[in-house]
N, C-alpha and C positions, 0 to 999 in steps of 0.2 A: 503493500499500500503504499510506502514511503516514496519509492520510486515513480508511483504513479501521480501522487502530489506534487512531487518535483516536475514531472513534466507538464501536469496541469498549470502550474504556476509558471511555468517558463512559457508554455504556449497559451498566454492569457487568451489572445484574440480569438484564435482556433477554437480554442476549448468554450468560449463565450458563444461562439456562431453555433455549435452543437448544443448546448445547453438551449441557447433559443430557440433550436429548431425542436429540441424534446418539450420544451414548454408548450409550444404551439401545440404540436399534436397531441400531447396530454391534456391540456386545456380542451381542444376540440373532442377528444374523444369522452373527457368528464361530462361536457355539455350535454352531446348527443346521448350518452348513458344517462344522464338525468331526465333529458326530454323522453326518452324511451321509457323509463320507468314511470315519469309521470304520466305519459298519456297511458300505459298499461293501466296504472292506477285508477284513472278517471274512467277506464272501461269497467273494472271489476271491482271497485270499495264498496258500491252497495251491496253486491252478493257476499263479499268477504265479510262486510260488518254483521251479516245474518248469523256467522258461525254456522253453516250449515255443511253437509257431506253429501247429500243425497238429493235431488230434485226431480219429482213426477211430473210429466206432460202428456197432453193428447199425444197419441201415437203419430198422428197426422202432422203434427205441428213442425215439422222439420227441425226440433231442437230448438224452437224460439218460442220464447214466453208470452210473446207479443201475439202470438199465432192459435196460442193454446186455450183452449175451454175445457173445463172439468164439469161434469153435472154432479149430484148429490150420491148417485151409485157409483161413479168412478172413484170417487174421494173415499167412501165408505168411513169407517171408524178411524179416528185419529187418536194417538197418545199424546201426551205434554211434550214429548219431544218433537213432534209435527206441529205445522203450521200451514195455513193457506195464503197464498199471494195473489193479488190480482193486477196485473200490469196493462197499463195502456200508454201511449204517447199523447201529451197535452202541450197545449200552447197556452202558458200564464200571461193575462193581461191585466194591467193595473192603469189607473190614470195617473200621469208625470212619470210614468216607468216603463222603459222599453220591455218590449215583449220578449219571452225566454221560452226555447223550447226545453219541454221537460219531460219526465218520466213520472206518471203517478202509480203509486204501490197502494192499492187496499190491503187492509190487515184488520184482523179481528183483535178487540182489545183483551181477550182472554188468552192468548197465546203467545207465544215467547219471544218473537220478533217485534212486537209492539212493546211488551215489557222491557227488551233490551235495548231499545233507541237512547244512545247517548245524547243528552240536548246539551248544547253549547248555552243557550238561553232559551227562557219561555217554559212552557209546560206541556204534558201530551196532548194528545188529540182526545177531546171528552164529548163534544158534540160532533153531530153529523157535517156540520160545514166548518168544523175546525182542521187546519192543515199544519203540517210539521215539514219544514222544507230545507234544504242543504244551504250550507252559509254562502254558496255563490251567489243568492238571492240577495243577501244582504250586502256582498260587494257591488251587485247591480243598485243599489240603491233602498232596496225592500226592507221594512222595518216590522217590529211587532205590532200585530194589531192592523195591518194594511189588509185591505179588502182587494181581492183577485178574482178574477174569471179565469174558468178553465175552458179551451177552445169557444164554441158557441152557445155554451150552458149559460142561461141567464141567471143562474143561482150566483151569489158571491161567496167566496171562501174567506174565511180569514187565517192570516198566519198567526200561529199561538206560540211556535218555537221553533228554533234553528238547529239543526244537527249538522256536525262536520265530517266530511269525507263520505257523504252520501250520493253517489254518481254511478251511473250505467251506462255503459256505451257511450260515455262522455257526456251525457245530459245530466242535470242535476235533479234528483228524486224529489218528487212531492208525497209525503205521506199523508193517507186520510183513511177514512173507515170503507170497509169492503161495500157497503151500501152506496156509496159515493161512486167505487168503481164501475157496478153496476149500471147507475145512472149515466155516467160517462161514455159507456159502452152502449146505453140504450138496450140494456139487459132488463127482462121483466121475469120470466121464469126460464127454467132449463139451467146454464151456466152459473156454477156457484165460486168459480176461482179460476185463474190461470195456471196455477201450479200449486203442487205440495212439495214444502221444503222439510228437511228432516234432520235433526242432529246425529240421528243413529246411521253411522256409516254401512250396516248392513239393510238399511230399509229397503223393502221392495212392495210394490205394489201390484198386486196381481190380478186385479180387475182388467176386464175385457176393453181394449180402446185406450189403454194408457202404457206408458214405457218410463221406466225410471233410469236416470241418468246421474253420473257423477257431478259435483260442481266444477271442475276441470271442463270436462265435455261439453257443459252448456256455455262456459265462458270461451272456449274455443269456437263456438259457433256463433257468438257475437259478431254482428256485420263488421267487416274490416279488422277485427281485434287481430286475426293470425297474419294477414298480409302485412299489418303494420309493424307487429313484432319482428317478422322475418326480415323486414325492410330494413330495420336498424340493428338487427344482430349481424347482417350482413355488413352494411356501413362499417360499424365497428369492427368485424371482422378484417376487412379490407384496410382499413387504417391501421390495424396492430399489423398487418403484413407488409404495407407502405413503411412504417416504421420500423421494422425489422430491416428493411432493405435498405432504408437510409443511415440508418447506424451505422450498418455492416459497410457501407461505401465509405462514410466518414471516417471510420476506425480504420479501414484497409489502406485509405489515402494517408491517414497520420503515420501509421504503421511503417508504409513502403517509405515515408520521407525521413524516418529514424532508423533505416536499417543499417546505416554507417555508424550511428551511434551504438546499435545493439553489437554491431560487429567490432566495435573497439571493447565493449564489456564483454564480449564473448572472448576477445582474446586476452583479456585480463582474468580469465577464469572465472566469471560470472556464468553461473548455470543456466540452462535455456529456460528451466520452470519459472526462475526469478522473474524472467523477463515475459514470460507467458502471463503470470500472476499479476504483473505489473499491467499488462494491456487488459485484461480482464478487469482488476479494478479500477482502472482508467475508465473504462465503460461503465462501469456500476456507480462509480461517484460522480461522473457526469449525468447519467440519468436520473440518480437519486436528486441530484441538485435539481435538475430540470423539473421534476415530479413534485418537490415541496415548492419550489415557484407557481408551478401549474394549479397546485391545491390550492394556494393561497388565492389566486385568481379565480378559482372555482367557489371559495367561501364567500369573497366579496361579491362575486354574482349572486350568490342565494341570498344574500342579504339584501340585494339592491332589486332583485328582479320582482316585476309585479304580480300579485296574488293571481292575476288573471291568465298569466303562463303556465300552463300545464307540465311543470317539472319537479321531479322529486329527487332531493338530494340525499341519497342512501349512503350512509359511512360504509357499510359493510359492502355494498354492491360496488362502490366506487375503489375501496379499498382492493377489490378482487382485479380491476381494471388496471389498477396501477400495478399490481403484482404480475398481471399478464404483460404490461409494457417494460417491466424490469426482465422479466423472462426473454422478452423478445430481445433487449439489449445484449443480456448474456448469450444469446444463440448468435447474435451478429458479433459480439467480441470473439466469437470462436472461430470466425472466418478467416481473419489476416493470422491467427495463429500458427498456421502452416507456414509461412513466411518467416515468421520469428525462429519456427525449429530447425528450418534447413538454410538459416543465415550462414556464409562463409566468412570468416575473419577476413582471411587472405583476399578474397575475390573484392569482398564489400569495401575495402581500404584502399585498393589498388596494389596488393601485393604481389 
């Protein structure tokens, strides 16, 4: 490490350029990762907040709660670990506020999802025209007590509470009573819910016309979710490969420029492994320095980014990305090692 530090100190400009390049790559990857996590969470936060494992839908609904309708016979008897969900898309409108596309979720007050909703402010739904909404409504200027309309329904609904992280397929969730869901869907007889959700990982509904899926199967079928996730994974993967190539090229050029110096050291009896470790340590130190600066920039971005931007700065996930970049650097540092191992003191110094 001592030799690596001496080399970095001597080649300040070149080392600074490599660090700057790593900072830019690291910062870009960190921001893309945060954006991918943020969008993924806005797709799934609502479902994850219910803490369920199995979801039963109509067999012909194509694993889509919006298209699913369950009758009393299909629901059957439920235990305290099961709950009914009524889902429909709505447009929330209020005077002096902008319209918001949202997802209405109808609940039964006697079941666990209703009881487990964590409120940031206000109180739970108590009346048929009460609603609890995601905090993104507050960001858009809505307040407790505001009266809003849903779709073309003439009835006004009053915001009685705000809950955080209640989004489904990027749209904010509006929680209300199951009867309100029926009214919004224009249902009188027949369907009683869109889905049955269960905390039991082994729950199965054996009634005809329904099918039970895992929570992840339903999430994977959310419109655009898999395509969006795959796109970000590929982008981050390509950036990792690009960082490997760039780091390897820079280190190779630096190593080739130092071959005469290494030849002198070899002629003085310095073992090859010392020079190899110096090359590896130089790569590690440069990358760690770049990642520290990139982390600082990401932290500043996390503090300054508006709440409306769908980004999630998850420390474990970003740490994993940082370790991946460090691994890429280690692999890149191995490429010029062959030149170090085969350095010929006599030919290199002109003997």
